[in-house]
Each structure stands twice: as structure tokens, then as C-alpha cells.
C-alpha positions as CSV (number, residue, x, y, z in Angstrom):
1,N,0.0,0.1,0.0
2,E,2.8,2.3,1.0
3,A,4.6,1.5,-2.7
4,A,1.5,2.3,-4.4
5,Q,0.9,5.4,-2.5
6,R,4.3,6.6,-3.1
7,K,4.1,5.8,-7.0
8,G,0.8,7.7,-7.2
9,E,2.6,10.9,-6.0
10,I,5.6,10.9,-8.0
11,S,5.6,12.1,-11.6
12,G,7.2,13.3,-14.4
13,L,11.3,12.9,-14.4
14,E,10.7,11.2,-11.2
15,A,8.1,8.5,-12.5
16,I,10.5,8.0,-15.6
17,F,13.6,7.4,-13.4
18,E,11.8,5.1,-11.1
19,G,10.5,3.0,-13.7
20,G,13.6,2.7,-15.4
21,L,15.6,1.9,-12.3
22,R,13.5,-0.6,-10.8
23,E,13.0,-2.5,-13.9
24,F,16.9,-2.7,-14.3
25,N,17.2,-3.8,-10.8
26,R,14.6,-6.3,-11.1
27,V,16.0,-8.0,-14.4
28,R,19.7,-7.6,-13.1
29,Q,18.6,-10.1,-10.2
30,R,17.6,-12.7,-12.6
31,R,20.9,-14.9,-13.2
32,G,21.9,-15.3,-16.8
33,I,20.8,-12.3,-18.2
34,D,23.2,-10.1,-19.8
35,A,24.0,-6.2,-19.8
36,R,21.8,-5.8,-23.0
37,S,18.5,-7.4,-21.8
38,Q,19.0,-5.3,-18.7
39,L,19.3,-2.2,-20.6
40,E,16.3,-3.0,-23.0
41,G,14.1,-4.0,-20.0
42,A,15.1,-0.3,-18.5
43,Q,14.2,1.3,-21.7
44,R,11.1,-0.4,-22.1
45,A,9.8,0.5,-18.9
46,M,11.0,4.4,-19.3
47,R,9.2,4.6,-22.7
48,A,5.9,3.0,-20.7
49,A,6.2,6.0,-18.0
50,S,7.2,8.7,-20.5
51,S,3.7,7.6,-22.2
52,R,1.9,7.5,-19.5
53,E,3.2,11.1,-18.1
54,L,2.6,12.6,-21.8
55,D,-1.0,10.8,-21.8
56,G,-1.7,12.8,-18.6
57,L,-0.6,16.0,-19.7
58,E,-2.3,15.9,-23.1
59,H,-5.7,14.9,-21.5
60,N,-7.3,18.3,-21.6
61,L,-5.8,19.5,-25.0
62,E,-8.4,17.7,-27.0
63,F,-11.2,19.9,-25.2
64,L,-9.2,23.0,-26.3
65,A,-8.8,22.0,-29.9
66,N,-12.2,21.1,-30.3
67,V,-13.9,24.3,-28.9
68,G,-11.1,26.5,-30.9
69,S,-12.2,24.5,-34.1
70,I,-16.1,24.4,-33.4
71,S,-17.0,27.9,-32.0
72,P,-16.5,29.5,-35.2
73,Y,-18.8,27.3,-37.2
74,V,-21.3,27.4,-34.3
75,G,-21.0,31.2,-34.4
76,L,-21.2,31.3,-38.3
77,F,-24.2,28.9,-38.1
78,G,-26.0,31.4,-35.3
79,T,-25.3,34.3,-38.2
80,V,-26.7,32.5,-41.1
81,L,-29.8,31.6,-39.1
82,G,-30.2,35.1,-37.6
83,I,-29.8,36.7,-41.2
84,L,-32.6,34.0,-42.6
85,I,-34.9,34.9,-39.7
86,S,-34.4,38.6,-40.6
87,F,-35.2,38.1,-44.3
88,H,-38.3,35.9,-43.5
89,G,-39.7,38.7,-41.6
90,L,-38.7,41.3,-44.1
91,A,-40.8,39.4,-46.8
92,T,-43.9,40.0,-44.8
93,M,-43.6,43.8,-45.0
94,K,-44.5,46.0,-47.7
95,E,-41.9,48.4,-47.1
96,A,-38.4,47.6,-46.4
97,T,-36.0,49.9,-44.3
98,I,-32.7,49.6,-42.9
99,A,-34.3,50.1,-39.5
100,T,-36.6,46.9,-39.8
101,V,-33.3,44.9,-41.1
102,A,-30.9,46.1,-38.7
103,P,-31.9,44.4,-35.3
104,G,-32.1,40.9,-36.7
105,I,-28.6,41.1,-38.6
106,S,-27.1,42.9,-35.3
107,E,-28.2,39.8,-33.5
108,A,-26.9,37.7,-36.4
109,L,-23.4,39.1,-36.1
110,L,-23.4,39.1,-32.2
111,A,-23.5,35.1,-32.8
112,T,-20.4,35.5,-35.0
113,A,-18.7,37.5,-32.3
114,M,-19.6,35.2,-29.3
115,G,-18.4,32.1,-31.4
116,L,-14.8,34.1,-32.1
117,F,-14.8,35.1,-28.4
118,A,-14.7,31.3,-27.5
119,A,-12.5,30.2,-30.3
120,I,-9.3,32.8,-30.2
121,P,-8.6,32.1,-26.4
122,A,-9.0,28.4,-26.8
123,V,-6.6,28.5,-29.9
124,W,-4.1,30.6,-28.1
125,A,-4.3,28.0,-24.9
126,Y,-4.2,24.9,-27.2
127,N,-1.2,26.2,-28.9
128,R,0.4,27.3,-25.7
129,F,-0.1,24.2,-24.0
130,A,0.7,21.9,-27.0
131,T,4.3,23.8,-27.5
132,R,4.9,23.1,-23.6
133,V,4.0,19.5,-23.9
134,E,6.4,19.0,-26.9
135,R,9.3,20.9,-24.8
136,I,8.4,18.2,-22.0
137,A,8.3,15.3,-24.2
138,L,11.7,16.5,-25.6
139,R,13.4,16.5,-22.0
140,Y,11.7,13.0,-21.1
141,D,13.4,11.7,-24.2
142,T,16.7,13.2,-23.5
143,F,16.6,11.9,-19.6
144,S,15.6,8.4,-21.0
145,E,18.6,8.6,-23.5
146,E,21.1,9.8,-21.0
147,F,19.8,7.7,-18.3
148,S,19.9,4.6,-20.5
149,S,23.8,5.6,-21.1
150,I,24.4,5.6,-17.6
151,L,22.8,2.1,-17.0
152,Q,24.5,0.9,-19.8
153,R,27.7,1.9,-18.5
154,Q,27.2,0.2,-14.8
155,A,25.6,-3.1,-16.6
156,H,29.1,-3.0,-18.4
157,L,31.0,-2.5,-15.0
158,Q,29.1,-5.0,-13.2
159,S,29.8,-7.5,-15.6
160,V,33.4,-6.8,-15.3
161,D,34.1,-6.1,-11.4
162,I,31.6,-8.5,-10.1
163,V,33.2,-12.1,-9.3
164,P,30.9,-15.2,-9.4
165,A,30.6,-14.9,-5.6
166,G,29.1,-11.5,-5.6
167,R,31.7,-9.3,-4.3
168,A,33.3,-6.5,-6.0
169,V,36.7,-6.4,-6.8
170,E,39.3,-3.8,-6.4
171,H,40.2,-1.7,-9.5
172,Q,43.7,-1.9,-10.7
173,V,44.8,1.2,-8.8
174,G,43.4,-0.3,-5.6
175,V,40.1,1.4,-4.9
176,R,37.2,-0.6,-4.4
177,S,34.3,0.1,-7.0
178,D,31.0,1.5,-5.9
179,P,28.6,1.3,-8.8
180,L,25.8,3.1,-6.7
181,S,27.6,6.3,-5.9
182,E,29.0,6.4,-9.5
183,L,25.6,6.0,-10.9
184,G,24.3,8.8,-8.6
185,R,27.2,11.1,-9.9
186,E,26.4,10.4,-13.5
187,L,22.9,10.9,-13.0
188,D,23.5,14.3,-11.1
189,V,25.4,15.2,-14.3
190,A,22.5,14.2,-16.8
191,L,19.8,16.0,-14.7
192,E,22.1,18.8,-14.7
193,G,22.3,18.8,-18.5
194,V,18.6,18.2,-19.3
195,F,17.4,21.2,-17.1
196,S,20.3,23.5,-18.6
197,A,18.9,22.6,-22.2
198,A,15.4,23.1,-21.3
């Protein structure tokens, strides 16, 4: 329950990171799994998490697109209908003057104005948020690529530095390897590069 609640709270890059790292660790615990399979599993998990995050961001864009595209036509329909009513009333009169036609036409044009009043802000908001979603999607892709490179290096290091008993061997310089610390440092660099490029 606690894990499910924590999973529901995270979003964005955190969800992509957690999904990739969790799958990487899960596949790594299996025996006989090579580094390539570990990396592919992490990449699939990150793509799935990224798709879920983008679906949530694009959830309301469809409404804005519909309002922006349909509102002018609704206003145009009201305008045509108002003009038809005005001319229909004009046909029953013997003498036609501008004062007779003006009220109906003004009401018809008001329908067009209302349609444009609804459409213009909707189109502006759609373009703004669609652009932001594209930029966020680019950041997700960049982070996934950077994190995949880090996981690939870690998988290679572990396949070289871990003996069959599961103990880390010392490097030639005499310092014991620490994959988690190195992973943290590389992740900090990757995140800094993603946010500086945004």
C-alpha cells in the first residue's frame, strides 16, 4: 500500500527514473541475464512511464482543440440563421427599411462575435500548452537517453567488476568500486544537462 501511494505521488522525470531503475534492478537480479537485456528492459519501462506522463499532460488538449475549431462554425451557423429569420420577417412587410433589418442582422453578427470570443482564447491556449507538452516530451526523451547511457555503463562495469561470488573486486588502482555512488554522480550530471537545455 505504501509503495502504491508513493507511486501515485511521483510524476514527470521522477516516474521515468523510478520505472527505469526498478526494471533494471529487477532484471539484474535474475541469473544469466546479460547487460543488453538489462538495458532493454529499463528502456521499455522508461518508454512506458514517459507515455503515461504525456497522456496525462495531453488529456485536456483535446477539449481546447474542439472548442477552438468548432466555435467559429457555431457562430457562423447562428449568423446565417439570424439573417434568414431577418429576411423572412422582411418578406412579410410592404416597405423595407434599414431600421427593420438592422436588429436581426445585429443579433446574427453577435452570434459570430461570441463564437470568435470562445475560439480565439481556446486556440491560443491550445498552441501554448501543446508547445509546452512538446518541450516536456523532448526533456523526457533526453533524460531517458542519458539515463540509458548511465545504466549501460553500470551494467558493463558490474559484469566486469563482480566476481561469481557477488563481491566487488578492487580496481587496478587499488580502490574498491562503488557502482551506486558512480551511478548517483552520473545521474546528477545527466539531470543538470537536461534542465540546462530546457
